[in-house]
C-alpha positions, 0 to 999 in steps of 0.5 A: 224696871217699872213697866206701867202697861205690864202692870196694868195688864197683870191687874186686868188678868188678875181681876179676870181670873178672880171673876171667873173663880167667883163665877165657878164657885156660884155655880158649883154644888156644895160637895164640889166647893168642898173638894176643891181645896182637897184636890189642890192640896193632894200633895201637901202635907196636912196642916195639923197631926190630927187624925194622922197614922203614927207618932212623932215629928212631920216636918212643915218648914217652907222649904220641905212643904215645897219639895214634897209637893214637887216631887210627889206631884211629878211622881204622880205622872210616872206611876205607869212608867215606874210600875213593878219597879224596885222602890228605893224609899227614904229621905235625902240619902235616897233622893241623892242617888239621883240619876246615879241610882239606875247606873248603879244597878244595871238591868234593874228597873228602879224607882227613887221615892226619896224626899230630902228631910223626911222622916218615918212618919212622913213616909208613912203618909205617902206610902200608898201613892208613892209606893204601893200604887207602883205595885213594887217588885221589891222595896229598899228601906232607909229611914229614920235619921231625921226623926232623931234630929227633930227629937223622936225617941228610938221607940217612936221611930221603931213604932213607925217602922212597924207600921210601914213594914205592916202596910207594905206586907198587907199589900203584897205578902211576898213582895221582898222588903230590904231594910237598911240600918240607918247610917251613922252620922255624928252628935253634931248633927243631933244624930248621936251614935247611941241613939242610932244604934238604938234604933237599929237594934229596935229595927231588928226586933221589929222584923226579926223572924219575918222571912219577907224582910232582909235586914242589911247591916249598913251601919258597920259598913259606914262607921268609924272607930268612934261610931260616927260616919266616916268623914272621907265617905260622908263629908258632912257626916250625914250624907254619903259622896260617890264612894259612899253610895258605891259601897252602898250599892255594892252591899245591895247587889248580892241581896238583889241577886238572891231575890232574882232581881239581877245576875240571872244569867248562868255562870259560864265558868268551867273547871281548870283541867284536873279539877272536878266540880263539887257544886253544879250550879243548878241544884244541891245535888251532892250536898246535904245535912249530916247529924250535929256532932256531940261536940257542937250540941254541947257548944250550942247549949253552952252558948245558949245557956250564957248569952240571950243573944246566942244564935239559934242552932238547930240540931240534925238527927238524921242524914238528909241528902238534897240531890235534885233540889234547888233549895233545902226544905227549910230554905237556907241553902239554895242554888241560884244561877251558878251560886250556892247561897247561905241565905240571910236567916230571919232569926238574924243568927242561925247556925246550920251546916251544909256538907258534901255527901262524899268524903275526901281521904286523898290530899287535894287542893280545893278552890272556891269563890265567895261573896258576903253582905256587910258583916256576914259570918259563914265558914268553910269546913275541911274535913270537919274543921272550920276555916272562918269565911266572913266579911273579913273587913267587918266581921274579922278575924282577918281584918287587915287583909290587903286584897279582900274586896268587901261585897265582891267575889274573892278566891279561897284556896286550900291546899291539904297535905298530910293532915295539914291545910294551907288556906289563902284568900286572894293569895294572903294566908289565912291558916299556914297550917291548919290541923285536920282529920285523915278524911272527911267531907267539905261543908259550909256554915250559915251564921249571920247575913248572907254569903255566897259560894260559887266554883267549888271545885276539887283536885287531887294532889300528887306526891310531888306538889308542894302546899300552896301550888295551884 
């Protein structure tokens, strides 16, 4: 309803405000006048691309500019509160964590720096104030899908990613960077699978051989058989629902544990009666490298000669024991709070083998638990032959296991009798009769991604016990 009194009051207030502004400008120095708009627009998107770093799209829709100002101005008041947090940096998928981000990572100080609709170039523009000012403990980066919707080529997206990573590294050469693959979406969202896969391949090329960056395979985690987003986890084929966020969090937790950001308590587990530990949980005592076999050398050379994407495979010429070491000299194997960690190689794929210094000629039961990041590839050696130990759901070969728990701890039990190994994961048979030599060591392999082993223990069998018995 029209109210003449309130209308007159508003006009009076506006007039007084204009007179005050005019007086202020009249008394201000030229430099103060020049800096006033800049101060007011501190969180505004620049009007043009001129002189801005990077390439490609910067969104300037009204809704986006409003959101950009709102979120960034709010963050400016939280710099001290969020200092040394693990910063999640990205677009609407990151913003969508909301209050659930802290709940997903209990005990980890986190800061959400996602802005819905943002692009790689937008992130580059706000990196200094929104992220670097916090001196992060680590940065989790997921960005690039909106660039594709705006018509950017994968090469442009990857070029901006290189600039973002370079800026993070310049700020702190020891700060961990976790780079998530762009999630799948759909052509109907102007994000076709071939373009997303091209972006992810270029992202990998940008950070390959960089030990500061962990490249996390989140694309296969969410892709359906047609390489699009799984509708049950991405109802609009772009944004994850609660199930999708839970899977993303589960994929990150093993990485956080290895980086020392979580799971820092000692494992209280003690072996059952009759079992002895092969791994003490504190260091690599009892483990080391053995010379690479001639068969493995030949296999490596054939693979590398025929496949440009073949894994790196360094040959070991002399036995090396790691007694008393927490980390192997090359950094590939580490003892971290009760876990034997096969770290993700900067090369993306790298074949290495860690063996017990002992050999085991008697029949035995070997028990251990393992946890894999998405698409991780590893293995357990039983007197020499390898049992594939992977993120089975994505990396195979046993994709249909009903009890396998992706990115969680799973139990492996290997029962050896008379030169034959019976192998099961969470009670489901993997190999019913794997032929093995009469004696040999136990080993673990590194290939792709991160794999953790814990509670590695062994018990000699008596003649009366049957294969598969505990």
